[in-house]
Every structure is written in structure tokens, then in C-alpha cells.
One Martini backbone bead per residue (centre of mass of N, CA, C, O) as a GRO file, in nm:
protein
   83
    1MET     BB    1  -1.442   0.604  -0.372
    2THR     BB    2  -1.243   0.365  -0.512
    3ALA     BB    3  -1.280   0.045  -0.626
    4LEU     BB    4  -1.140  -0.261  -0.591
    5ASP     BB    5  -1.016  -0.565  -0.619
    6GLY     BB    6  -0.882  -0.834  -0.446
    7ASN     BB    7  -0.624  -0.850  -0.634
    8ALA     BB    8  -0.486  -0.581  -0.522
    9ILE     BB    9  -0.423  -0.762  -0.232
   10ALA     BB   10  -0.253  -1.024  -0.268
   11GLY     BB   11   0.003  -0.963  -0.100
   12MET     BB   12  -0.136  -0.913   0.171
   13LEU     BB   13  -0.273  -1.192   0.190
   14GLN     BB   14  -0.011  -1.355   0.175
   15THR     BB   15   0.114  -1.242   0.432
   16ALA     BB   16  -0.120  -1.329   0.626
   17PHE     BB   17  -0.157  -1.653   0.506
   18GLY     BB   18   0.095  -1.773   0.315
   19GLN     BB   19  -0.098  -1.733   0.055
   20ASP     BB   20  -0.308  -1.753  -0.195
   21MET     BB   21  -0.647  -1.585  -0.158
   22THR     BB   22  -0.820  -1.503  -0.418
   23ALA     BB   23  -0.962  -1.810  -0.444
   24ALA     BB   24  -1.094  -1.795  -0.176
   25PRO     BB   25  -1.376  -1.901  -0.022
   26GLY     BB   26  -1.660  -1.709   0.100
   27THR     BB   27  -1.907  -1.602   0.351
   28CYS     BB   28  -2.151  -1.386   0.403
   29ALA     BB   29  -2.307  -1.270   0.692
   30GLY     BB   30  -2.534  -1.091   0.561
   31CYS     BB   31  -2.633  -1.270   0.273
   32GLY     BB   32  -2.475  -1.561   0.197
   33ALA     BB   33  -2.268  -1.512  -0.008
   34ALA     BB   34  -2.053  -1.664  -0.236
   35SER     BB   35  -1.695  -1.586  -0.261
   36ARG     BB   36  -1.413  -1.459  -0.369
   37LEU     BB   37  -1.172  -1.247  -0.263
   38GLY     BB   38  -1.117  -1.133  -0.558
   39GLN     BB   39  -1.431  -1.012  -0.565
   40ALA     BB   40  -1.392  -0.808  -0.377
   41ARG     BB   41  -1.430  -0.500  -0.243
   42VAL     BB   42  -1.179  -0.240  -0.230
   43TYR     BB   43  -1.077  -0.025   0.043
   44ARG     BB   44  -0.855   0.255   0.095
   45GLY     BB   45  -0.695   0.381   0.396
   46ALA     BB   46  -0.624   0.337   0.711
   47GLY     BB   47  -0.736   0.083   0.579
   48THR     BB   48  -0.861  -0.236   0.475
   49VAL     BB   49  -1.162  -0.300   0.283
   50LEU     BB   50  -1.384  -0.574   0.252
   51ARG     BB   51  -1.651  -0.627   0.021
   52CYS     BB   52  -1.931  -0.739  -0.085
   53PRO     BB   53  -2.043  -0.796  -0.416
   54ASN     BB   54  -2.355  -0.803  -0.333
   55CYS     BB   55  -2.408  -0.604  -0.044
   56GLU     BB   56  -2.147  -0.441   0.088
   57GLY     BB   57  -2.049  -0.587   0.313
   58VAL     BB   58  -1.834  -0.646   0.566
   59LEU     BB   59  -1.574  -0.886   0.570
   60MET     BB   60  -1.290  -0.715   0.597
   61VAL     BB   61  -1.021  -0.596   0.812
   62ILE     BB   62  -0.706  -0.425   0.747
   63ILE     BB   63  -0.417  -0.367   0.948
   64GLU     BB   64  -0.118  -0.153   0.966
   65ASN     BB   65   0.150  -0.147   1.228
   66GLY     BB   66   0.473  -0.171   1.259
   67GLY     BB   67   0.458  -0.470   1.111
   68VAL     BB   68   0.160  -0.513   1.201
   69MET     BB   69  -0.116  -0.737   1.154
   70GLY     BB   70  -0.471  -0.685   1.132
   71ILE     BB   71  -0.770  -0.903   1.154
   72ASP     BB   72  -1.118  -0.863   1.056
   73ALA     BB   73  -1.368  -1.144   0.996
   74GLN     BB   74  -1.683  -1.107   1.085
   75GLY     BB   75  -1.814  -1.107   0.777
   76LEU     BB   76  -1.739  -1.414   0.795
   77THR     BB   77  -1.856  -1.745   0.823
   78ASP     BB   78  -1.642  -1.837   0.597
   79LEU     BB   79  -1.304  -1.976   0.513
   80HIS     BB   80  -1.124  -2.129   0.248
   81VAL     BB   81  -0.822  -2.257   0.302
   82PRO     BB   82  -0.562  -2.354   0.078
   83TRP     BB   83  -0.362  -2.613   0.197
   0.00000   0.00000   0.00000
């Protein structure tokens, strides 16, 4: 499976958070590395998986079904949303 970078899902992130999130910094729960969501490795299949660019740990999983979006961000210890 080919990985994209987080910029490839900028529209999806904007729909979920209401603003551009590609520059938003977050910290990986697995390795503690801080990076912007735009730097995450993105894999698309039945859902969208964002992985840490440092350790490949799962940062976030996004699923869409019938116009409803679900987000699991247990892989992030923090995410700085630019309000």
C-alpha cells in the first residue's frame, strides 16, 4: 500500500475540524515525537489511517459512513488546534 502525506487529506481534516489542520502540531503517544498532521503518513482503505512519520505508530483513524464521520485519535497525546 502506498503512503501519502497528511496534505492529501486536507479537505477531510477541514470537514472534521472546521479549519485547515495540516499545520496543526500533535504528539505521538507511541514515541513522543511532535509533528504536524501534514507530515503524517496516510493510508486509505476501508478508513483513513494517519501514522507517525517517526515510528509509524497509528495517530488517528478516520471513518466515514452515510455522511457521518468518526475520528479515533488515541494515538495522539495532544493536538494543538489553531483556533
